[in-house]
N, C-alpha and C positions, 0 to 999 in steps of 0.2 A: 542421476546421481542413486547409490546406493545406502541402503540404512546402514547406519553403525553403531553398535553397542551404546550404553549411558554413557560408562566409563572412558568409553574411546571417546566421547563427545567433550564430557568434561578435562578430559587431557588437553583436547584443542584447544579450547576455551584459555585455558590455563596460559598454554606457551603463547598465545595470542593476548595476554595478558586481557582479557575477558573478565571483570568482577562477576556477573551477574547472569543466569540467564534464563529466559521466561520460558516454560513448557504452558500446552493450555488441550482442552480439548472443546468440543464444537457437538452442541445437540439442537434437534430440530425434532419438533412435537407436534405438529400440525403445523398453524399458523406462527406458532411458538419457538423464539429462535434461544439458544441459554451457550453463554460461552461461560468457560472454569479457566481461572491462569494462576501458576506459582510464578514465582519470584525463589529463584536457588539462589547460593551464593558458591562461586565454581570451586573456592577450595576446600571449602567446609561440606559443600550440598547439602546446608541445610538450608530451612525455610524461612527465605525472607518477609515473603508477603506470598498470602493465599487473597483468592479476589476471584466475585463471579458477576455477570449481568446475564441479565435477560430481554427481550422485547419482541413483541409482535410484529409481524411482515420481515419479509428478509431485507426490506432499504430501513428494516432500525438499525441492523452492523453498522452501517455509512452514517444512517443519522446523529444513532447516539452510542452506537456498544462499543466501537472503540475507542471514542473521546473517552466515556465511561474508564474502560478499564485502564485508557492511557495516563488519567489522572493515579487512577489507586498504585498503578507501578510505580511512578514515577515515584508520590509519595511514601511509597514501600521501600525505594534503596536513596530514601534522603533527599530530595529535593523538594524544597517547602513551600509550602500550600503561598505564600504569598508569592513567589517566583511563578509558581503555576499560573493563578490567579492573573499573572500578565501576562502571560503566553496563553496563543489562542491554539486550545487546540479542534479546532471545529474540522475534521476530516472532511467531513461531508461536503461545506463550502470548499474545500480546496481541492476537490477530485473532481467526483461526478457523485448524485445520488443514487447511481443505479449500477447495482448488481452487476446484472447481465452486460452493462456499458463497460463496468472494471475488469469483468472479467475475460471480455475479447479482448480487452486493450494487453492484459498481461499475455495475451496465448500471442496476441502482434507483436509484443517489444519480444517474445521469447521467440519466436519464428523472426523477427528481426535479426536476432544475436545468433542465429544459425546459419544468416546468411539467405534465407528464405523467403525473399523478398515478396512473390507473390503472392504467397500465406499470408504473412504480413500483411500487405496490404488488404484483404480480405477482411482480414481481423477489424485490424483496425478503424478500415470501415465503417463495419459493422459497428462500432464503439463509437465513435458518431453520428452516425444512422439513430440511434437509443439514445443518442445525448450528445446535442450538436452545438453544447457550449463545452466541450468539456476537453481544455485547452491543452492540455499535453497529448491527446491524442493525434490534437493538430501538427502537432512539434513532432511526434512518430510518425507519422503520415508524412511528413517531410524531409523525414530522414528518409523514407522509402519509395517517394516517389525521387529524390534526387539519385539512391541507388540504382533504379528502375532508369536512369538516365533521362526522366520527366522534368525538365529544369522549369519550365511555367507551371506544372502542376506546382511541383517543391516551393514556387516561392508563394505560391497561393494558398498554401497551407501554414508556411512559418507566416503571413501575412495573419492566417485569421488565428494560428498559434498565439503572437502579441495582444492581437483586441483581444483576445478573452484571458491573458495573462492574471489577470488579478483574482483568476478563480485557482492557479495554482502556486503548490508552496513556492517559500523561497526559494529553493535550490533549483527546479521545477523553472523560474520567473528567470532566473539567470543561465538555464541553459537554451531557453525563449531567448 
């Protein structure tokens, strides 16, 4: 995908009915990770909310940083604290607590979407090796095995995904 300039990005968002856009930056210093984000109003380009968070170790990104930023962004765009308190944003417990597994999974999904099934299988199997409890990775492994014509392996992966589905998002559980 090619980069686009800021004005084009805002115009596309307006055309698609998007109200806010989130931009951000990521910094790593030793074992410390910091993320800064800004929420901008698409029509006025004015700053709606700015927030940052930091954590120790790569696993802090999934363990707490994404949840912290999600809460701050949500309140910045007008979602009430009461509604947020009734919603679980615990990203670590619905995906994986391994950044390496998550990165490998994303590469696998990308390869799958491009029909590079052998490559996708390697990435997704690596994600599962890094986190054997990664439910949605098993779902994609099943899809890849099916695309490769491996019916028995496909079915085994789907059964495992179903067994682990309590660690998936609601959308992922529905797909599983």
